[in-house]
Backbone as JSON Lines, residues from 0, in Angstrom:
{"i":0,"aa":"M","n":[15.7,-42.84,-33.65],"ca":[16.56,-41.72,-33.35],"c":[15.9,-40.4,-33.75]}
{"i":1,"aa":"L","n":[15.26,-40.44,-34.9],"ca":[14.63,-39.23,-35.41],"c":[13.46,-38.81,-34.52]}
{"i":2,"aa":"T","n":[12.69,-39.75,-34.03],"ca":[11.55,-39.42,-33.16],"c":[12.01,-38.85,-31.83]}
{"i":3,"aa":"Y","n":[13.14,-39.33,-31.33],"ca":[13.68,-38.78,-30.08],"c":[14.06,-37.31,-30.27]}
{"i":4,"aa":"A","n":[14.66,-36.95,-31.39],"ca":[15.05,-35.57,-31.66],"c":[13.83,-34.68,-31.8]}
{"i":5,"aa":"Q","n":[12.79,-35.19,-32.43],"ca":[11.57,-34.4,-32.58],"c":[10.89,-34.2,-31.23]}
{"i":6,"aa":"T","n":[10.85,-35.24,-30.42],"ca":[10.25,-35.14,-29.09],"c":[11.04,-34.18,-28.22]}
{"i":7,"aa":"S","n":[12.36,-34.23,-28.3],"ca":[13.21,-33.34,-27.52],"c":[13.0,-31.89,-27.94]}
{"i":8,"aa":"T","n":[12.85,-31.63,-29.24],"ca":[12.62,-30.27,-29.74],"c":[11.26,-29.77,-29.28]}
{"i":9,"aa":"Q","n":[10.25,-30.62,-29.3],"ca":[8.91,-30.23,-28.86],"c":[8.9,-29.93,-27.36]}
{"i":10,"aa":"T","n":[9.61,-30.72,-26.59],"ca":[9.69,-30.5,-25.15],"c":[10.39,-29.19,-24.84]}
{"i":11,"aa":"T","n":[11.46,-28.91,-25.56],"ca":[12.18,-27.65,-25.36],"c":[11.31,-26.47,-25.73]}
{"i":12,"aa":"G","n":[10.57,-26.61,-26.84],"ca":[9.66,-25.53,-27.26],"c":[8.57,-25.28,-26.24]}
{"i":13,"aa":"S","n":[7.98,-26.33,-25.7],"ca":[6.92,-26.15,-24.71],"c":[7.49,-25.6,-23.4]}
{"i":14,"aa":"L","n":[8.72,-25.97,-23.07],"ca":[9.36,-25.44,-21.87],"c":[9.59,-23.94,-22.0]}
{"i":15,"aa":"I","n":[10.03,-23.52,-23.17],"ca":[10.25,-22.08,-23.41],"c":[8.92,-21.34,-23.33]}
{"i":16,"aa":"Q","n":[7.86,-21.9,-23.86],"ca":[6.54,-21.27,-23.79],"c":[6.08,-21.15,-22.34]}
{"i":17,"aa":"M","n":[6.33,-22.17,-21.54],"ca":[5.96,-22.13,-20.12],"c":[6.71,-21.03,-19.37]}
{"i":18,"aa":"V","n":[7.99,-20.92,-19.65],"ca":[8.8,-19.88,-18.99],"c":[8.31,-18.5,-19.4]}
{"i":19,"aa":"I","n":[8.02,-18.31,-20.68],"ca":[7.51,-17.01,-21.15],"c":[6.18,-16.7,-20.49]}
{"i":20,"aa":"L","n":[5.3,-17.7,-20.39],"ca":[4.0,-17.5,-19.75],"c":[4.16,-17.12,-18.27]}
{"i":21,"aa":"L","n":[5.08,-17.77,-17.57],"ca":[5.32,-17.43,-16.16],"c":[5.86,-16.01,-16.01]}
{"i":22,"aa":"V","n":[6.74,-15.6,-16.9],"ca":[7.28,-14.24,-16.85],"c":[6.17,-13.22,-17.11]}
{"i":23,"aa":"V","n":[5.29,-13.5,-18.05],"ca":[4.18,-12.59,-18.34],"c":[3.25,-12.48,-17.13]}
{"i":24,"aa":"F","n":[2.93,-13.62,-16.51],"ca":[2.08,-13.59,-15.32],"c":[2.75,-12.83,-14.17]}
{"i":25,"aa":"A","n":[4.03,-13.0,-14.0],"ca":[4.76,-12.28,-12.94],"c":[4.72,-10.78,-13.2]}
{"i":26,"aa":"A","n":[4.89,-10.37,-14.46],"ca":[4.85,-8.94,-14.79],"c":[3.46,-8.37,-14.54]}
{"i":27,"aa":"I","n":[2.43,-9.09,-14.92],"ca":[1.06,-8.63,-14.68],"c":[0.81,-8.51,-13.18]}
{"i":28,"aa":"F","n":[1.21,-9.51,-12.43],"ca":[1.03,-9.5,-10.98],"c":[1.74,-8.3,-10.36]}
{"i":29,"aa":"Y","n":[2.96,-8.02,-10.81],"ca":[3.72,-6.91,-10.26],"c":[3.02,-5.58,-10.55]}
{"i":30,"aa":"F","n":[2.64,-5.35,-11.82],"ca":[2.09,-4.06,-12.19],"c":[0.67,-3.84,-11.7]}
{"i":31,"aa":"L","n":[-0.09,-4.89,-11.46],"ca":[-1.46,-4.72,-11.0],"c":[-1.62,-4.78,-9.49]}
{"i":32,"aa":"L","n":[-0.7,-5.46,-8.8],"ca":[-0.87,-5.62,-7.36],"c":[0.25,-5.02,-6.52]}
{"i":33,"aa":"I","n":[1.47,-5.39,-6.79],"ca":[2.59,-5.01,-5.91],"c":[2.93,-3.53,-6.05]}
{"i":34,"aa":"R","n":[3.08,-3.05,-7.26],"ca":[3.49,-1.65,-7.47],"c":[2.48,-0.65,-6.91]}
{"i":35,"aa":"P","n":[1.16,-0.79,-7.18],"ca":[0.2,0.15,-6.59],"c":[0.2,0.12,-5.07]}
{"i":36,"aa":"Q","n":[0.36,-1.07,-4.48],"ca":[0.38,-1.17,-3.02],"c":[1.58,-0.45,-2.44]}
{"i":37,"aa":"R","n":[2.74,-0.59,-3.06],"ca":[3.93,0.13,-2.58],"c":[3.74,1.63,-2.68]}
{"i":38,"aa":"R","n":[3.09,2.1,-3.76],"ca":[2.84,3.52,-3.93],"c":[1.93,4.04,-2.82]}
{"i":39,"aa":"R","n":[0.86,3.28,-2.51],"ca":[-0.04,3.7,-1.44],"c":[0.67,3.73,-0.09]}
{"i":40,"aa":"Q","n":[1.55,2.74,0.17],"ca":[2.31,2.73,1.42],"c":[3.23,3.94,1.51]}
{"i":41,"aa":"K","n":[3.87,4.3,0.41],"ca":[4.77,5.45,0.4],"c":[3.98,6.73,0.67]}
{"i":42,"aa":"E","n":[2.81,6.88,0.03],"ca":[1.99,8.07,0.25],"c":[1.53,8.15,1.71]}
{"i":43,"aa":"H","n":[1.19,7.0,2.32],"ca":[0.74,7.0,3.72],"c":[1.89,7.37,4.65]}
{"i":44,"aa":"R","n":[3.1,6.85,4.38],"ca":[4.27,7.23,5.21],"c":[4.52,8.73,5.12]}
{"i":45,"aa":"E","n":[4.39,9.3,3.91],"ca":[4.59,10.74,3.75],"c":[3.53,11.52,4.5]}
{"i":46,"aa":"L","n":[2.28,11.04,4.47],"ca":[1.2,11.69,5.2],"c":[1.49,11.69,6.69]}
{"i":47,"aa":"I","n":[1.88,10.54,7.24],"ca":[2.16,10.42,8.67],"c":[3.32,11.32,9.07]}
{"i":48,"aa":"S","n":[4.36,11.39,8.25],"ca":[5.51,12.21,8.61],"c":[5.22,13.71,8.48]}
{"i":49,"aa":"S","n":[4.2,14.08,7.71],"ca":[3.9,15.5,7.53],"c":[2.88,16.04,8.53]}
{"i":50,"aa":"L","n":[2.4,15.2,9.44],"ca":[1.4,15.65,10.41],"c":[1.99,16.66,11.38]}
{"i":51,"aa":"K","n":[1.18,17.66,11.71],"ca":[1.6,18.66,12.69],"c":[0.39,19.11,13.48]}
{"i":52,"aa":"R","n":[0.66,19.78,14.57],"ca":[-0.41,20.26,15.45],"c":[-1.32,21.21,14.68]}
{"i":53,"aa":"G","n":[-2.63,21.04,14.84],"ca":[-3.6,21.9,14.18],"c":[-4.15,21.33,12.88]}
{"i":54,"aa":"D","n":[-3.57,20.25,12.39],"ca":[-4.08,19.63,11.16],"c":[-5.42,18.96,11.43]}
{"i":55,"aa":"R","n":[-6.33,19.11,10.49],"ca":[-7.62,18.4,10.56],"c":[-7.44,17.07,9.84]}
{"i":56,"aa":"V","n":[-7.8,15.96,10.51],"ca":[-7.57,14.63,9.96],"c":[-8.81,13.75,10.1]}
{"i":57,"aa":"I","n":[-8.77,12.64,9.35],"ca":[-9.79,11.61,9.45],"c":[-9.07,10.3,9.74]}
{"i":58,"aa":"T","n":[-9.58,9.52,10.7],"ca":[-8.98,8.24,11.04],"c":[-9.62,7.13,10.2]}
{"i":59,"aa":"A","n":[-9.03,5.94,10.27],"ca":[-9.56,4.79,9.54],"c":[-10.97,4.43,10.02]}
{"i":60,"aa":"G","n":[-11.29,4.77,11.23],"ca":[-12.62,4.51,11.78],"c":[-13.63,5.57,11.44]}
{"i":61,"aa":"G","n":[-13.21,6.61,10.71],"ca":[-14.12,7.66,10.3],"c":[-14.25,8.81,11.29]}
{"i":62,"aa":"I","n":[-13.37,8.87,12.27],"ca":[-13.42,9.94,13.27],"c":[-12.71,11.17,12.71]}
{"i":63,"aa":"H","n":[-13.4,12.3,12.76],"ca":[-12.83,13.57,12.31],"c":[-12.33,14.32,13.55]}
{"i":64,"aa":"G","n":[-11.17,14.93,13.45],"ca":[-10.64,15.68,14.57],"c":[-9.49,16.57,14.17]}
{"i":65,"aa":"V","n":[-9.04,17.36,15.14],"ca":[-7.91,18.27,14.95],"c":[-6.78,17.77,15.85]}
{"i":66,"aa":"I","n":[-5.58,17.69,15.31],"ca":[-4.44,17.19,16.08],"c":[-4.1,18.19,17.18]}
{"i":67,"aa":"D","n":[-4.12,17.71,18.42],"ca":[-3.8,18.54,19.57],"c":[-2.35,18.3,20.01]}
{"i":68,"aa":"K","n":[-1.9,17.04,19.96],"ca":[-0.56,16.71,20.39],"c":[-0.09,15.47,19.64]}
{"i":69,"aa":"I","n":[1.22,15.45,19.3],"ca":[1.8,14.31,18.59],"c":[2.88,13.7,19.47]}
{"i":70,"aa":"D","n":[2.76,12.39,19.72],"ca":[3.77,11.64,20.46],"c":[4.52,10.74,19.48]}
{"i":71,"aa":"E","n":[5.31,9.82,20.03],"ca":[6.1,8.91,19.2],"c":[5.25,8.12,18.22]}
{"i":72,"aa":"G","n":[4.27,7.38,18.71],"ca":[3.45,6.55,17.84],"c":[1.98,6.87,17.91]}
{"i":73,"aa":"T","n":[1.62,7.88,18.7],"ca":[0.21,8.22,18.87],"c":[-0.03,9.7,18.63]}
{"i":74,"aa":"V","n":[-1.29,10.03,18.46],"ca":[-1.73,11.41,18.25],"c":[-2.95,11.63,19.13]}
{"i":75,"aa":"I","n":[-3.02,12.79,19.76],"ca":[-4.21,13.15,20.53],"c":[-5.04,14.07,19.66]}
{"i":76,"aa":"L","n":[-6.29,13.63,19.4],"ca":[-7.2,14.4,18.57],"c":[-8.21,15.13,19.43]}
{"i":77,"aa":"S","n":[-8.46,16.39,19.09],"ca":[-9.53,17.15,19.73],"c":[-10.77,17.01,18.86]}
{"i":78,"aa":"L","n":[-11.84,16.56,19.48],"ca":[-13.09,16.39,18.76],"c":[-14.02,17.55,19.1]}
{"i":79,"aa":"E","n":[-15.2,17.52,18.56],"ca":[-16.15,18.59,18.87],"c":[-16.52,18.56,20.34]}
{"i":80,"aa":"E","n":[-16.88,19.69,20.86],"ca":[-17.31,19.87,22.25],"c":[-16.22,19.53,23.25]}
{"i":81,"aa":"G","n":[-14.95,19.63,22.86],"ca":[-13.84,19.5,23.78],"c":[-13.37,18.1,24.1]}
{"i":82,"aa":"A","n":[-13.98,17.11,23.53],"ca":[-13.56,15.73,23.8],"c":[-12.2,15.48,23.14]}
{"i":83,"aa":"K","n":[-11.37,14.67,23.78],"ca":[-10.06,14.33,23.24],"c":[-9.9,12.82,23.26]}
{"i":84,"aa":"I","n":[-9.28,12.27,22.21],"ca":[-8.98,10.84,22.17],"c":[-7.56,10.64,21.67]}
{"i":85,"aa":"R","n":[-6.98,9.51,22.09],"ca":[-5.64,9.16,21.64],"c":[-5.79,8.04,20.61]}
{"i":86,"aa":"V","n":[-5.19,8.24,19.42],"ca":[-5.23,7.23,18.37],"c":[-3.81,6.98,17.86]}
{"i":87,"aa":"S","n":[-3.62,5.85,17.25],"ca":[-2.34,5.52,16.64],"c":[-2.12,6.39,15.41]}
{"i":88,"aa":"K","n":[-0.87,6.79,15.18],"ca":[-0.57,7.59,13.99],"c":[-0.95,6.87,12.71]}
{"i":89,"aa":"T","n":[-0.74,5.55,12.71],"ca":[-1.02,4.8,11.49],"c":[-2.5,4.69,11.17]}
{"i":90,"aa":"S","n":[-3.38,5.01,12.14],"ca":[-4.81,4.97,11.86],"c":[-5.31,6.22,11.14]}
{"i":91,"aa":"I","n":[-4.47,7.22,11.01],"ca":[-4.85,8.43,10.28],"c":[-4.7,8.15,8.79]}
{"i":92,"aa":"V","n":[-5.81,8.35,8.05],"ca":[-5.8,8.0,6.64],"c":[-5.89,9.21,5.71]}
{"i":93,"aa":"E","n":[-6.28,10.36,6.26],"ca":[-6.46,11.51,5.38],"c":[-6.3,12.82,6.16]}
{"i":94,"aa":"K","n":[-5.71,13.78,5.49],"ca":[-5.63,15.13,6.03],"c":[-6.69,15.98,5.3]}
{"i":95,"aa":"V","n":[-7.53,16.65,6.07],"ca":[-8.64,17.42,5.5],"c":[-8.17,18.84,5.27]}
{"i":96,"aa":"R","n":[-8.49,19.34,4.09],"ca":[-8.14,20.75,3.8],"c":[-9.1,21.66,4.57]}
{"i":97,"aa":"K","n":[-8.57,22.76,5.04],"ca":[-9.38,23.7,5.84],"c":[-10.3,24.51,4.99]}
């Protein structure tokens, strides 16, 4: 009877340690991966919503241009020498200061 009680106490103790370890790993995962990613997504949404005609931008592909026209989901960029291309709004990664 006494050995059963000791074994039960040890099992409960190890179970509590496992739960604490899982909570610690979840907290580390959240603060190192999930939270920074959400912050970057929020900053990108703010960037996309703040775009206006005449802004100088850089796309994910490295194309530099000036916004000529903004549609629902696309942007027309004016490039050097008069060339124009249509890109997705979400492909714009940075607004360049003038």
